[in-house]
C-alpha positions in Angstrom: -16.3 -79.7 -33.6 -17.8 -82.6 -31.3 -20.9 -81.8 -29.1 -20.1 -81.7 -25.4 -20.6 -84.8 -23.4 -23.5 -85.1 -21.0 -22.8 -85.2 -17.4 -24.7 -87.2 -14.8 -26.5 -85.3 -12.2 -28.3 -86.2 -9.1 -31.6 -84.4 -8.6 -33.2 -84.5 -5.1 -36.4 -83.2 -3.6 -36.9 -82.1 0.0 -39.0 -85.1 0.7 -36.2 -87.5 -0.3 -37.0 -88.4 -4.0 -34.0 -88.9 -6.0 -33.3 -89.0 -9.8 -30.4 -89.6 -11.8 -30.4 -87.3 -15.0 -28.0 -87.1 -17.8 -27.6 -83.5 -19.1 -24.9 -81.3 -20.5 -25.1 -78.5 -17.8 -27.2 -78.0 -14.2 -29.6 -75.8 -15.7 -30.8 -78.3 -18.2 -30.7 -81.0 -15.6 -32.7 -78.9 -13.0 -35.5 -78.4 -15.8 -35.5 -82.2 -16.7 -35.8 -82.9 -12.9 -38.6 -80.6 -12.3 -40.3 -82.0 -15.6 -40.0 -85.6 -14.1 -42.0 -84.4 -11.1 -44.6 -82.9 -13.3 -44.1 -79.2 -11.8 -42.1 -77.5 -14.5 -45.3 -75.7 -15.8 -46.4 -74.5 -12.4 -43.1 -72.7 -11.5 -43.2 -69.0 -11.9 -40.0 -68.1 -10.4 -37.0 -69.7 -8.8 -34.1 -68.8 -6.8 -30.9 -70.8 -7.5 -27.5 -70.6 -5.8 -24.4 -72.5 -6.0 -23.3 -74.2 -2.7 -19.5 -75.1 -3.1 -18.3 -76.6 -6.3 -20.7 -79.5 -6.8 -24.2 -78.4 -5.3 -26.9 -76.3 -6.5 -29.9 -75.3 -4.5 -33.0 -74.1 -6.2 -36.0 -72.8 -4.4 -39.5 -72.2 -5.7 -40.7 -68.9 -4.6 -44.2 -69.4 -4.7 -44.3 -72.8 -2.9 -41.3 -72.8 -0.8 -40.4 -76.1 -2.3 -36.5 -76.8 -2.4 -34.7 -79.0 -4.9 -30.9 -79.9 -4.8 -28.9 -80.7 -7.7 -25.3 -82.0 -7.9 -22.9 -83.5 -10.1 -22.4 -87.2 -9.7 -18.9 -88.4 -8.9 -17.2 -91.2 -11.0 -18.0 -94.6 -9.7 -20.8 -93.2 -7.3 -24.1 -95.3 -6.9 -27.2 -93.6 -6.0 -30.6 -95.3 -5.2 -33.0 -93.5 -7.5 -36.8 -93.3 -8.0 -38.5 -95.4 -10.6 -38.9 -93.6 -13.9 
């Protein structure tokens, strides 16, 4: 059995920071994006909802911060933050 291939995801913050993340699914991509921001340990509870086929909205309940995650389309280019 071959492992699942990693998909490309776009992780965006409300203030416009954008990151490209390679991950097998949206939940792992969300965690990786939060880790890049350095906030993963401070989040107690999030509400996640699917918007259409490609967009996930995640809201941090305690801070009100909103994050967007979507699958990257083939041949799409995105300007991202430096790592």
